[in-house]
PyMOL CGO cylinders between C-alpha atoms (Angstrom):
from pymol import cmd
from pymol.cgo import CYLINDER

trace = [
    CYLINDER, 25.20, 20.28, -32.66, 23.98, 22.59, -29.91, 0.3, 1, 1, 1, 1, 1, 1,
    CYLINDER, 23.98, 22.59, -29.91, 20.36, 23.42, -29.16, 0.3, 1, 1, 1, 1, 1, 1,
    CYLINDER, 20.36, 23.42, -29.16, 19.25, 26.46, -27.28, 0.3, 1, 1, 1, 1, 1, 1,
    CYLINDER, 19.25, 26.46, -27.28, 17.02, 26.09, -24.28, 0.3, 1, 1, 1, 1, 1, 1,
    CYLINDER, 17.02, 26.09, -24.28, 14.24, 28.63, -24.03, 0.3, 1, 1, 1, 1, 1, 1,
    CYLINDER, 14.24, 28.63, -24.03, 12.81, 28.80, -20.52, 0.3, 1, 1, 1, 1, 1, 1,
    CYLINDER, 12.81, 28.80, -20.52, 9.96, 31.01, -21.69, 0.3, 1, 1, 1, 1, 1, 1,
    CYLINDER, 9.96, 31.01, -21.69, 8.65, 28.23, -23.97, 0.3, 1, 1, 1, 1, 1, 1,
    CYLINDER, 8.65, 28.23, -23.97, 8.48, 25.85, -21.00, 0.3, 1, 1, 1, 1, 1, 1,
    CYLINDER, 8.48, 25.85, -21.00, 6.70, 28.42, -18.85, 0.3, 1, 1, 1, 1, 1, 1,
    CYLINDER, 6.70, 28.42, -18.85, 4.13, 29.12, -21.58, 0.3, 1, 1, 1, 1, 1, 1,
    CYLINDER, 4.13, 29.12, -21.58, 3.58, 25.40, -22.13, 0.3, 1, 1, 1, 1, 1, 1,
    CYLINDER, 3.58, 25.40, -22.13, 3.03, 24.89, -18.41, 0.3, 1, 1, 1, 1, 1, 1,
    CYLINDER, 3.03, 24.89, -18.41, 0.60, 27.82, -18.32, 0.3, 1, 1, 1, 1, 1, 1,
    CYLINDER, 0.60, 27.82, -18.32, -1.39, 26.33, -21.21, 0.3, 1, 1, 1, 1, 1, 1,
    CYLINDER, -1.39, 26.33, -21.21, -1.57, 22.98, -19.40, 0.3, 1, 1, 1, 1, 1, 1,
    CYLINDER, -1.57, 22.98, -19.40, -2.82, 24.63, -16.19, 0.3, 1, 1, 1, 1, 1, 1,
    CYLINDER, -2.82, 24.63, -16.19, -5.41, 26.66, -18.11, 0.3, 1, 1, 1, 1, 1, 1,
    CYLINDER, -5.41, 26.66, -18.11, -6.72, 23.52, -19.84, 0.3, 1, 1, 1, 1, 1, 1,
    CYLINDER, -6.72, 23.52, -19.84, -6.87, 21.67, -16.52, 0.3, 1, 1, 1, 1, 1, 1,
    CYLINDER, -6.87, 21.67, -16.52, -8.98, 24.36, -14.86, 0.3, 1, 1, 1, 1, 1, 1,
    CYLINDER, -8.98, 24.36, -14.86, -11.24, 24.77, -17.90, 0.3, 1, 1, 1, 1, 1, 1,
    CYLINDER, -11.24, 24.77, -17.90, -11.99, 21.04, -17.85, 0.3, 1, 1, 1, 1, 1, 1,
    CYLINDER, -11.99, 21.04, -17.85, -12.41, 20.97, -14.07, 0.3, 1, 1, 1, 1, 1, 1,
    CYLINDER, -12.41, 20.97, -14.07, -15.00, 23.75, -14.15, 0.3, 1, 1, 1, 1, 1, 1,
    CYLINDER, -15.00, 23.75, -14.15, -17.31, 21.69, -16.36, 0.3, 1, 1, 1, 1, 1, 1,
    CYLINDER, -17.31, 21.69, -16.36, -17.21, 18.53, -14.24, 0.3, 1, 1, 1, 1, 1, 1,
    CYLINDER, -17.21, 18.53, -14.24, -19.23, 17.90, -11.11, 0.3, 1, 1, 1, 1, 1, 1,
    CYLINDER, -19.23, 17.90, -11.11, -17.37, 18.12, -7.85, 0.3, 1, 1, 1, 1, 1, 1,
    CYLINDER, -17.37, 18.12, -7.85, -18.24, 17.10, -4.31, 0.3, 1, 1, 1, 1, 1, 1,
    CYLINDER, -18.24, 17.10, -4.31, -19.74, 19.94, -2.32, 0.3, 1, 1, 1, 1, 1, 1,
    CYLINDER, -19.74, 19.94, -2.32, -19.97, 19.95, 1.44, 0.3, 1, 1, 1, 1, 1, 1,
    CYLINDER, -19.97, 19.95, 1.44, -23.50, 21.31, 1.21, 0.3, 1, 1, 1, 1, 1, 1,
    CYLINDER, -23.50, 21.31, 1.21, -25.49, 22.69, 2.92, 0.3, 1, 1, 1, 1, 1, 1,
    CYLINDER, -25.49, 22.69, 2.92, -23.12, 25.26, 4.35, 0.3, 1, 1, 1, 1, 1, 1,
    CYLINDER, -23.12, 25.26, 4.35, -23.96, 25.97, 7.98, 0.3, 1, 1, 1, 1, 1, 1,
    CYLINDER, -23.96, 25.97, 7.98, -23.21, 28.38, 10.78, 0.3, 1, 1, 1, 1, 1, 1,
    CYLINDER, -23.21, 28.38, 10.78, -23.71, 27.15, 14.34, 0.3, 1, 1, 1, 1, 1, 1,
    CYLINDER, -23.71, 27.15, 14.34, -23.80, 29.53, 17.29, 0.3, 1, 1, 1, 1, 1, 1,
    CYLINDER, -23.80, 29.53, 17.29, -25.15, 29.89, 20.80, 0.3, 1, 1, 1, 1, 1, 1,
    CYLINDER, -25.15, 29.89, 20.80, -27.75, 32.42, 21.80, 0.3, 1, 1, 1, 1, 1, 1,
    CYLINDER, -27.75, 32.42, 21.80, -28.79, 32.43, 25.46, 0.3, 1, 1, 1, 1, 1, 1,
    CYLINDER, -28.79, 32.43, 25.46, -30.03, 28.89, 26.20, 0.3, 1, 1, 1, 1, 1, 1,
    CYLINDER, -30.03, 28.89, 26.20, -30.25, 27.89, 22.54, 0.3, 1, 1, 1, 1, 1, 1,
    CYLINDER, -30.25, 27.89, 22.54, -28.05, 26.43, 19.86, 0.3, 1, 1, 1, 1, 1, 1,
    CYLINDER, -28.05, 26.43, 19.86, -28.91, 28.02, 16.51, 0.3, 1, 1, 1, 1, 1, 1,
    CYLINDER, -28.91, 28.02, 16.51, -28.03, 26.44, 13.18, 0.3, 1, 1, 1, 1, 1, 1,
    CYLINDER, -28.03, 26.44, 13.18, -28.44, 28.42, 9.98, 0.3, 1, 1, 1, 1, 1, 1,
    CYLINDER, -28.44, 28.42, 9.98, -28.03, 26.52, 6.73, 0.3, 1, 1, 1, 1, 1, 1,
    CYLINDER, -28.03, 26.52, 6.73, -27.93, 28.11, 3.32, 0.3, 1, 1, 1, 1, 1, 1,
    CYLINDER, -27.93, 28.11, 3.32, -30.45, 26.42, 1.03, 0.3, 1, 1, 1, 1, 1, 1,
    CYLINDER, -30.45, 26.42, 1.03, -31.04, 28.53, -2.09, 0.3, 1, 1, 1, 1, 1, 1,
    CYLINDER, -31.04, 28.53, -2.09, -33.57, 27.08, -4.48, 0.3, 1, 1, 1, 1, 1, 1,
    CYLINDER, -33.57, 27.08, -4.48, -34.79, 24.50, -1.97, 0.3, 1, 1, 1, 1, 1, 1,
    CYLINDER, -34.79, 24.50, -1.97, -38.38, 24.52, -0.73, 0.3, 1, 1, 1, 1, 1, 1,
    CYLINDER, -38.38, 24.52, -0.73, -39.24, 23.54, 2.83, 0.3, 1, 1, 1, 1, 1, 1,
    CYLINDER, -39.24, 23.54, 2.83, -41.05, 20.45, 1.52, 0.3, 1, 1, 1, 1, 1, 1,
    CYLINDER, -41.05, 20.45, 1.52, -37.70, 19.19, 0.18, 0.3, 1, 1, 1, 1, 1, 1,
    CYLINDER, -37.70, 19.19, 0.18, -35.96, 19.45, 3.58, 0.3, 1, 1, 1, 1, 1, 1,
    CYLINDER, -35.96, 19.45, 3.58, -35.87, 16.82, 6.31, 0.3, 1, 1, 1, 1, 1, 1,
    CYLINDER, -35.87, 16.82, 6.31, -34.42, 17.57, 9.75, 0.3, 1, 1, 1, 1, 1, 1,
    CYLINDER, -34.42, 17.57, 9.75, -33.86, 14.82, 12.32, 0.3, 1, 1, 1, 1, 1, 1,
    CYLINDER, -33.86, 14.82, 12.32, -32.43, 14.78, 15.84, 0.3, 1, 1, 1, 1, 1, 1,
    CYLINDER, -32.43, 14.78, 15.84, -31.01, 11.52, 17.23, 0.3, 1, 1, 1, 1, 1, 1,
    CYLINDER, -31.01, 11.52, 17.23, -28.21, 10.69, 19.67, 0.3, 1, 1, 1, 1, 1, 1,
    CYLINDER, -28.21, 10.69, 19.67, -27.31, 14.35, 20.12, 0.3, 1, 1, 1, 1, 1, 1,
    CYLINDER, -27.31, 14.35, 20.12, -26.73, 14.69, 16.37, 0.3, 1, 1, 1, 1, 1, 1,
    CYLINDER, -26.73, 14.69, 16.37, -28.78, 16.90, 14.07, 0.3, 1, 1, 1, 1, 1, 1,
    CYLINDER, -28.78, 16.90, 14.07, -29.08, 15.67, 10.49, 0.3, 1, 1, 1, 1, 1, 1,
    CYLINDER, -29.08, 15.67, 10.49, -30.20, 17.91, 7.64, 0.3, 1, 1, 1, 1, 1, 1,
    CYLINDER, -30.20, 17.91, 7.64, -31.23, 16.30, 4.36, 0.3, 1, 1, 1, 1, 1, 1,
    CYLINDER, -31.23, 16.30, 4.36, -32.36, 18.29, 1.36, 0.3, 1, 1, 1, 1, 1, 1,
    CYLINDER, -32.36, 18.29, 1.36, -33.01, 17.85, -2.30, 0.3, 1, 1, 1, 1, 1, 1,
    CYLINDER, -33.01, 17.85, -2.30, -32.22, 20.71, -4.65, 0.3, 1, 1, 1, 1, 1, 1,
    CYLINDER, -32.22, 20.71, -4.65, -34.19, 20.07, -7.82, 0.3, 1, 1, 1, 1, 1, 1,
    CYLINDER, -34.19, 20.07, -7.82, -32.77, 21.04, -11.17, 0.3, 1, 1, 1, 1, 1, 1,
    CYLINDER, -32.77, 21.04, -11.17, -34.89, 23.85, -12.58, 0.3, 1, 1, 1, 1, 1, 1,
    CYLINDER, -34.89, 23.85, -12.58, -33.86, 23.50, -16.23, 0.3, 1, 1, 1, 1, 1, 1,
    CYLINDER, -33.86, 23.50, -16.23, -33.08, 19.79, -16.51, 0.3, 1, 1, 1, 1, 1, 1,
    CYLINDER, -33.08, 19.79, -16.51, -34.44, 19.63, -20.05, 0.3, 1, 1, 1, 1, 1, 1,
    CYLINDER, -34.44, 19.63, -20.05, -32.28, 22.50, -21.36, 0.3, 1, 1, 1, 1, 1, 1,
    CYLINDER, -32.28, 22.50, -21.36, -28.67, 22.16, -22.52, 0.3, 1, 1, 1, 1, 1, 1,
    CYLINDER, -28.67, 22.16, -22.52, -26.31, 24.18, -20.34, 0.3, 1, 1, 1, 1, 1, 1,
    CYLINDER, -26.31, 24.18, -20.34, -23.69, 26.53, -21.70, 0.3, 1, 1, 1, 1, 1, 1,
    CYLINDER, -23.69, 26.53, -21.70, -22.20, 26.73, -18.21, 0.3, 1, 1, 1, 1, 1, 1,
    CYLINDER, -22.20, 26.73, -18.21, -23.31, 24.93, -15.06, 0.3, 1, 1, 1, 1, 1, 1,
    CYLINDER, -23.31, 24.93, -15.06, -21.93, 25.96, -11.67, 0.3, 1, 1, 1, 1, 1, 1,
    CYLINDER, -21.93, 25.96, -11.67, -24.88, 25.22, -9.37, 0.3, 1, 1, 1, 1, 1, 1,
    CYLINDER, -24.88, 25.22, -9.37, -25.08, 21.74, -7.90, 0.3, 1, 1, 1, 1, 1, 1,
    CYLINDER, -25.08, 21.74, -7.90, -28.34, 19.79, -7.86, 0.3, 1, 1, 1, 1, 1, 1,
    CYLINDER, -28.34, 19.79, -7.86, -29.37, 16.61, -6.14, 0.3, 1, 1, 1, 1, 1, 1,
    CYLINDER, -29.37, 16.61, -6.14, -29.69, 15.22, -2.64, 0.3, 1, 1, 1, 1, 1, 1,
    CYLINDER, -29.69, 15.22, -2.64, -27.50, 16.45, 0.19, 0.3, 1, 1, 1, 1, 1, 1,
    CYLINDER, -27.50, 16.45, 0.19, -27.04, 15.34, 3.75, 0.3, 1, 1, 1, 1, 1, 1,
    CYLINDER, -27.04, 15.34, 3.75, -25.11, 16.86, 6.64, 0.3, 1, 1, 1, 1, 1, 1,
    CYLINDER, -25.11, 16.86, 6.64, -24.88, 15.65, 10.23, 0.3, 1, 1, 1, 1, 1, 1,
    CYLINDER, -24.88, 15.65, 10.23, -23.83, 17.99, 13.02, 0.3, 1, 1, 1, 1, 1, 1,
    CYLINDER, -23.83, 17.99, 13.02, -22.73, 16.66, 16.39, 0.3, 1, 1, 1, 1, 1, 1,
    CYLINDER, -22.73, 16.66, 16.39, -24.20, 19.05, 18.96, 0.3, 1, 1, 1, 1, 1, 1,
    CYLINDER, -24.20, 19.05, 18.96, -21.95, 20.38, 21.74, 0.3, 1, 1, 1, 1, 1, 1,
    CYLINDER, -21.95, 20.38, 21.74, -24.70, 19.97, 24.37, 0.3, 1, 1, 1, 1, 1, 1,
    CYLINDER, -24.70, 19.97, 24.37, -27.72, 17.81, 24.96, 0.3, 1, 1, 1, 1, 1, 1,
    CYLINDER, -27.72, 17.81, 24.96, -30.85, 19.53, 23.75, 0.3, 1, 1, 1, 1, 1, 1,
    CYLINDER, -30.85, 19.53, 23.75, -34.50, 19.16, 24.64, 0.3, 1, 1, 1, 1, 1, 1,
    CYLINDER, -34.50, 19.16, 24.64, -36.05, 17.20, 21.73, 0.3, 1, 1, 1, 1, 1, 1,
    CYLINDER, -36.05, 17.20, 21.73, -39.45, 18.73, 22.49, 0.3, 1, 1, 1, 1, 1, 1,
    CYLINDER, -39.45, 18.73, 22.49, -38.13, 22.27, 22.06, 0.3, 1, 1, 1, 1, 1, 1,
    CYLINDER, -38.13, 22.27, 22.06, -36.75, 22.23, 18.53, 0.3, 1, 1, 1, 1, 1, 1,
    CYLINDER, -36.75, 22.23, 18.53, -37.98, 24.81, 16.03, 0.3, 1, 1, 1, 1, 1, 1,
    CYLINDER, -37.98, 24.81, 16.03, -37.19, 25.02, 12.32, 0.3, 1, 1, 1, 1, 1, 1,
    CYLINDER, -37.19, 25.02, 12.32, -38.12, 27.64, 9.75, 0.3, 1, 1, 1, 1, 1, 1,
    CYLINDER, -38.12, 27.64, 9.75, -37.19, 28.50, 6.18, 0.3, 1, 1, 1, 1, 1, 1,
    CYLINDER, -37.19, 28.50, 6.18, -36.97, 32.09, 4.97, 0.3, 1, 1, 1, 1, 1, 1,
    CYLINDER, -36.97, 32.09, 4.97, -35.39, 33.40, 1.75, 0.3, 1, 1, 1, 1, 1, 1,
    CYLINDER, -35.39, 33.40, 1.75, -33.28, 30.29, 1.21, 0.3, 1, 1, 1, 1, 1, 1,
    CYLINDER, -33.28, 30.29, 1.21, -32.00, 30.13, 4.80, 0.3, 1, 1, 1, 1, 1, 1,
    CYLINDER, -32.00, 30.13, 4.80, -32.97, 27.20, 7.01, 0.3, 1, 1, 1, 1, 1, 1,
    CYLINDER, -32.97, 27.20, 7.01, -32.88, 28.21, 10.69, 0.3, 1, 1, 1, 1, 1, 1,
    CYLINDER, -32.88, 28.21, 10.69, -33.03, 25.57, 13.40, 0.3, 1, 1, 1, 1, 1, 1,
    CYLINDER, -33.03, 25.57, 13.40, -33.26, 26.55, 17.07, 0.3, 1, 1, 1, 1, 1, 1,
    CYLINDER, -33.26, 26.55, 17.07, -32.51, 23.87, 19.66, 0.3, 1, 1, 1, 1, 1, 1,
    CYLINDER, -32.51, 23.87, 19.66, -32.98, 24.60, 23.36, 0.3, 1, 1, 1, 1, 1, 1,
    CYLINDER, -32.98, 24.60, 23.36, -30.35, 23.21, 25.70, 0.3, 1, 1, 1, 1, 1, 1,
    CYLINDER, -30.35, 23.21, 25.70, -31.56, 20.44, 27.96, 0.3, 1, 1, 1, 1, 1, 1,
    CYLINDER, -31.56, 20.44, 27.96, -32.14, 21.46, 31.58, 0.3, 1, 1, 1, 1, 1, 1,
    CYLINDER, -32.14, 21.46, 31.58, -29.38, 19.11, 32.72, 0.3, 1, 1, 1, 1, 1, 1,
    CYLINDER, -29.38, 19.11, 32.72, -26.70, 21.16, 30.91, 0.3, 1, 1, 1, 1, 1, 1,
    CYLINDER, -26.70, 21.16, 30.91, -27.91, 24.60, 31.93, 0.3, 1, 1, 1, 1, 1, 1,
    CYLINDER, -27.91, 24.60, 31.93, -26.04, 26.25, 34.78, 0.3, 1, 1, 1, 1, 1, 1,
    CYLINDER, -26.04, 26.25, 34.78, -27.83, 26.13, 38.12, 0.3, 1, 1, 1, 1, 1, 1,
    CYLINDER, -27.83, 26.13, 38.12, -27.25, 28.23, 41.15, 0.3, 1, 1, 1, 1, 1, 1,
    CYLINDER, -27.25, 28.23, 41.15, -26.34, 26.17, 44.18, 0.3, 1, 1, 1, 1, 1, 1,
    CYLINDER, -26.34, 26.17, 44.18, -27.41, 27.55, 47.52, 0.3, 1, 1, 1, 1, 1, 1,
    CYLINDER, -27.41, 27.55, 47.52, -24.98, 27.23, 50.36, 0.3, 1, 1, 1, 1, 1, 1,
    CYLINDER, -24.98, 27.23, 50.36, -26.37, 26.22, 53.76, 0.3, 1, 1, 1, 1, 1, 1,
]
cmd.load_cgo(trace, "trace")
């Protein structure tokens, strides 16, 4: 007895399996490398901008130690008591450490929060700034 092989059935079965996998994955929590940051240089400063939507400045902690800047924040769940139909935003505590490319002056660090963006300005330490050497 011969059976016919239908490649289309296998392709459709595989597609259904992939669809189910991604539907289930979208409802589970996943690790997020949050907060997302951009780091750039501007004159004698290193500027770090971190996206922090839904986080108030009182829920952010910034520390500088051993030439590493650490940002900790807590994004509180706004509707914790309501059942979700779909939940894509992540809530909870987050921590990110950024190794700085230069030594910075710990007394010249400024941080501000505006419209969900945390901006940290760190001034390079005098020892790493270029100096003009006079020739005798």
